[in-house]
N, C-alpha and C positions, 0 to 999 in steps of 0.2 A: 879340670875338665879338657881332654884333649879337643883339637878342632874338628876332628872326626864326630866325634860323640855330639858336639855342637852344631854341626851340619846334619846329623841325624836327627835332630830334635825340632830344627828350626826350618828343615825342607816341607816342602808341600805335601799334598793328599798323597796317601800309599798308592800302589798301582792295586786297583779292583776296589778300591773304598768306595767311590764314588756309585758303585753298583749298588752298595747298601743304602745308601741315601735315595736313591731313583726307587729302589723297591720299597722303602718305606713311604716315599711322595706317593707311589702308585698303589700301595694299600689304603692310606688317606683317602686318596680321590676315588679310589672303588667304594669303600665305605661310605662315603659320603653320597655317592652316585645312587648305592644299594637304598640308603636312608631316603633318598628325594623320591626313588620308585614305588614306596610302600602306598598304597592306596586301599579304600574299601573294598573288601571281598564278600559279597553276599553268600549265604549257606546255598548250595544247590538242591534241587528237588530231590536227588538220591541220597544227598546226605542227610536231608531233613527226615527221609521217608526213613532211612535205618536208624536215626537217632528214635524216631517214634516206636518204631518196632522194638528197639532194645528196651525204651521206656516201659511200653505196654508187657513186656516180659517181667521186667524188673518189680512192676507195681505189686504183683502178687507173688513173688515166687517165694521160695523157703518158707511157705506156710504149712503148717498141719493141716491135713484134708479133714474133711467133715465126716464123721463117721455116726451120724443119726442124729436124731432132733435135737437143736440146740436149747441149752437150757437158758435161763438169766444169767447165772453164773459164768457160763460158757462166753456167752456174748460178751459179759463185760470184760474176761478175759483176753478175749479175740482183740475187741477194742483197746484194751492196753497194751497188748504184744504187737500190734500189726496196723493200728490206727496211724496214716501218715501224719496228721498234725500233731500227734503225739512224739512220734519219732524226730519230727524237726525241734520240737522243745527239748528231747533227750540231747540232740546232737548239739544244739545251742548250749547246753549245758558243760557237754562234753568240750567245746570249742571255748567257753570260758575257762575251764581246769588247765586247759594246755596252754591259755594265754597269762594264767596264774605262773605255770611253770616257765613262760619266757620271761616274766617281768621278775621272777626272783633270780635271773640271772644277772640281771642289772644291778644286783647287788653286791655283785663280785667285782675283783680289779679287773682292769684292762690288760690284757697280755696281746701286745701286737707284735707280729712278724713281718717284718719287710726284707724284700730283695731287689735288687735294681742292677741292670749295666748299663752303662753310658758309654758313648763313643762320639768324638768329635773330629770332622776332618782337617782341623789344623790346631795347632798347639796353644794352651791356652797360658798365653807368655805375656809378660807386662813389665815396665819401667817403671823408676823413682823419679821425681822432679824436685829439686830443691825449692823451699818455700823462701829462703833468703835470696838466692841467687836467680831463682827461676831456670838454672839450667839442669839436664838430665845427670844425675848422681850415679846410676846403676845401668849397666847394660839388660836388655831386656832377656828376661829368664822366667823359667818355668818351674813349678813343685807339683804339678799334678801329670799323670800319664794320660793320653789321650782316648785309653781304654782302659775303663774301669769297672770292677765287681763289687757291689755293696751289699752289707747283709746288718740288719738290726731287730734285736729283739728286746721288747721293753715293757716292763710292769709297773702299770701306773694305777693311782688309787686315789680319787678326787672325796673328799670328805662330803662336799657340800652335795655332790652328786648320789652320794650314797644315803644321806638323809631325805635327799627328795625322792629317790627310787624306794626307800624304805617304805613311805608314807603310801607311794603308787602302789607296791606291793600289796599292803594292807586293803587298800581300796580296791584292787582286783580280787583279792580273796573273800571281799563284802560282794562282790559282783558274781560271783560264783554260787554265792548262795542267794544271790538274787534270782539268777537264772533257775536254780532249782525251786524256789516258790513259785516262779511261772510257769513251769512244767506241773507243779502240782495244782494250780490255776486250771489250766487246760484238761488236766486229768479228771477235776473236779464237774466242768463243764462236761465233758466227754462221757462221764457214768451218768450224769442228769438225761442226756441225750439218749444214751443207749438204753436206759430203762423205761423210758417213755417212748421209745421206737419198739422196743418188745414186745410190750403190751399191745401196741397197736397192731403189729405182725400178729400177734397171738390171736386178736380178734377178727383180723382179715381171714388168718388161716380158718378159723372157726365157722365163718360165714360164706367162706368163696363156695363152698359145696351147695349151699342152701338158696343162694340167690338164683341160680339158673332155673332150677325145677319152678319157681315161683315165677319167672317171667318166661317158661314156655308156656305155662297153665295161663299166664296173662295174654300172651301170644294167641293162643287158639281160642280164648273168650273173645278177642277182638276180630280174629276172622270169622267166628259165628255170628257176630253182630254185623258185621259188614254183610253176611248173608242174608240175615233177617232184614236188612235195609232193602238188599236189593230185592228180594222177596217182597217187600213190604207187607211184612206179618205184623210190627209194628208202625207207628207213627215214624215219620222220618225224626223229629225233633227229639222224641225218647230215644230213639237208636243213636242219635249224633250225641246226645248227653252221656250215653252210656259209654259211647266209645271215648268222647272226651277225658270221663273218670280212667278209664283202661291206660289211655294214653299218658295219663297223668301219672300213672302209678309204674308204668314202663319207663318212664323219663326218670322217676326218683331212683328205680332200681338200677338202672344204667350209672346214674351218678354215683351211688354206692358202691358199685362193682368198679368204677374208675378210681373212686377212692380208694378202696380196699387193696387195688392192685397197686399202688404207690408204696404200700406201708413195708413190706418187704425189700424193695431196692433201698429206702431209706436205712433199714437196720444194717443192709449187706455193704452198704457204704462207711456206716461207723465202722464195721468190723473188717473192713477192705476185702471184701469177697469179689472177685472177679464179676462185674455187670452181667446179669442175665444167670447169673450160676445159681440153679435151685435149691431150696434147702427147705427144711420144716423146722417150725419151734416147739419146744416142750410145750403140750396144753396144760393149766395149772389143775389141779385137782379142785380146787376153789379159789374165790376173789375175796381174801381176806383183805380187809382194809387198815393198813398203819396205823397204830395209835400213838400219841405222844401227849405224856405227861409232864413234861420238863416244863418250870417255870420260866416266865420270860426273862425275869432277870437272871437266871442262871442261863439262857439261851446268850444273852447281851456277852457277859462274861466269857463264855465259851468263844464266841465268835472272835471279841478282842484278841483272844488269846491263839487262835489257830487260823483265821482267815490268812491266806497267802499274800493278799494284797497288803493287809496290814503289817506283816513281816517283813515285805518287801519294802515299805514305806520306811520301817525301824532299820533297815540295812541302808536305804539310801541316806537318811539321816546321819548314819555314821561315817557313811561316804563322806556327807557334806562335811562333819567334823573335821575329818583327815585333811579334807583340801583345804580348809582355814590351817591346819598346821604345816601343811606344804607349801602354803603360801607365804607362811612365816619364814620357813627355813630358806625359802629362795632369796630374802632379803639378808643373809648371813654371806659374811666372805667365804670363799673358796678356800681350801687348803689342797693341794697336790702332792703326792709324794710319787718319786716315779725312781725305778731302777732299771738299768738295762745293761746289754752285753752289744757291742758293736764291730763289724770287720770293715775294711777298706782295702781293698787290692792294688792300691795307689803305692807304685814302688819307692816313691819320694818318702812315704812316711817312716819314720823311725819305729812307729808302734801301731803295727796293723790291727791289731786286735785289741781293745781296751774296755772297760767298764767304766760306768759312772751313776750317780745317785744324785737328785734333785729335789729341792723342796719349792714348792712355789706357791705364794698366796694370791688371789685374785679377788675382786670384789667388783660387782656392776653400780656404780653409784647411781646410774638412773633408777634401779630399784630401790634405791634407799630413798631418793626424792619422790618418787613413786608408792612410798610404802602405805599411805594411807588409802590410796584408791586400790592396791593390790588386796589389803586387809578389808577394806569396804564389800570389794566383789565377793570375798571368800565367804565374806558373813553374809550377804545377802542371799547366797545361794544356799547357805545352812537355814536361813530362817525360811527362805521358801520350802526348803525339803520337811521343816518344822511345821508350817502351815498347811501343806498337802496332807501329811499325816493326821493332823487334827481333822480336816475337811473328809477324810477318807474316815476316820473313826465315825465321824457323824453318819456319813453314807451307809457304812456298815450296819450301825444300829438300825438305822431307818431300813435296811434291805432285810434284817432279821424280823422285823414286826411285820413287813409288807410280805415275807415267805409264810409268816407261822397264820396270817389270816389268809392268804390264799391258800395254804392247806386246809385250814377249816372250811372254808368256802367249798373246796373241791371234795371235802370228806362230807357236807351235808348234799352237795349236788349227786354224788354216788348213792349215798342212802337212798334220797329220793328216787333216782333214776332205777335203783333195784328194784324197789316198792312197784314203779309204774310198770318196769318190766315184766312182774310177775301179774299184774293185773292183765297187760296187753297177752300174754302166755296163756291165761285162763280164758280170756276173750276169745282166741283162737280156738281152743278147745271148744267151748260152747258153739260157736259157730259153726264149726266141720261137723258136729254133731246135729245141728238143727238146719245142715244146707240142705238143700232140694233140689232136685234136675233142673228146675227155671233157671234162665240165665240171671234173674236178679239174685237168687241164692248165690249162684257161682258169683257174681260180683263181690258181696257181702265178704265171702270165704278170701276172695285173692285179696280183698280190701284190709281184711283181716290178717292174711297171711303177711302182706308188705309192712301192715304196722308193727307185727310183731318181730317182725326181721329188723325194721328201723329201730325198734326200741332195744333189742339185742345188740344191735351196733354202739347205738348212745350208750349202753352199759359198759362194753367195751371202752369206748372211747372216753367216757368218764374215769372210768378205772385207769386208764393209762393215763388219763390227768391227772389223777390223785396220785399215782406212783411218780410223776414228775414233778409234782408240787412237792412230795415228801422228798425225792432228790434232791429238789432245789433248797428246801430247808436244811438237810443234810450238808449240800455243799456252803450254804450259809453261814452253818456254822464252823466250816472249816475241818469238817470230820473227813479222813481219807478214806478212800476205797480200799487201800493196801494197808496192810502192819507196817512197821518200821524195816522186819526184815522178813524176807520171803524164801523159803526153802529150795525155790528151784523159779525157774521161768519159764516152763512147759504150761499148755494151758490147763491141764489138771493141777498143778500146784497152783497157778494163778486163781483158778476158780475157786479151789477151797480156800486161799487166802482172801478171797472177794468175800465166801459166805461168813467166814471168820470175821471179818470186819463188818457185815451186816448184822451179826449177832452183836458186837459190840456196840453198834450204833442202835439198837434197841434196848440196850441196856442204858447207853447214856440219854436217850430220850424218855426212856423209863424209870428213872431212879429208883421210883418205889414200887416197882415189879407189875406195873400195868401192861396188859397184852397189847 
């Protein structure tokens, strides 16, 4: 090596190089100062207002418009397609599927690509000292350039990580199925609420045109009574008692009207219609009570086989078994295999490009010492999942019997209310025929009209409660509102699918062909 070359290698920083150091230091300082400057920043009123407007537009956007009176099947189809709670569960299931896709990638080997650049302001030089004499044995020398580029491409595969990731992927696959069962549960509850809200809305629509005429007649009778009181055509006590009865009728009718006014908004919320949007429901030609002849033992068997909560518990138990196996796999030694290609621009190297392969075994001995605790924790989680499943079995069996008894009670109440409504309607007819022009006869007619209207309201309420109890029993048995495959997801196709499922429910609930 010539003296010129040695001088060039051992001389100080090259001209202009310190500017790179200064720039690097300035960049680090600027980044640190920027990080220290981060502070909480609240949303402005304008940002919140724009977000609210965007949300309001998104809530009910891209929905098929209402083309006429809404039938029960269309109401259920709209709830299935547009209800936000059901949409959330659908998205949770989609997220679980995406998470499974990511988990599968953990089973693949790791392919790492690295590239780098390094520079130093002085030579990486060193010398040697004799361990015998303590004297320097070699003059200072270097084997590395001050400016280097490096690149590495390495393929590595750890057998232990593969085993743990395999069990984790199987667990995530079960979690996808758990998310689907949770969606089914929400759908069952949604169909039950929709059926009950629909019949309440039908009753409200039937009676909303009948309340106002009775109220108007009652108010006119009240005004006439007050005039009679002022003119003293009757004793004050008699006039006041008459007014008290009329005011009590007004109070009841106003309460009924307020209650009916809330029926359609509840149904609209389930169908995700815009608040305040007007619509009508399709009135039934008759109120036929659903019948059930299925034996209690068959109900129990159907519920244990189909209930989403029980299926979810079974998947959770399987996840617990896999957690035990994963814990045992972590106790084994890890074997890592690697193959790589490398590049280094260092001019002192004889081979700037090279490949290598390696085999390495690693074992976390602390895991071995803690093996009993690891296995015990995994087994405890599995035992907990099993016990939860057993407890849920008992809860489901109890719900089946409670739902069946509730249905039977609602059926008896509806049949009794139907008979009572018939009596009230006949009383109203006789009262109107026998009414005279005097105020006392008018009071009896008003009282009979109000009683008949209340009876009709109770009839629709009890029928809605009966339909709700029937839907509750259907949900308790785990019967789905949609078949396994649906030809389309437009409202018409969904409505037809719901109707077909209802027919299947009838066959399931009445295996002997009962109506």
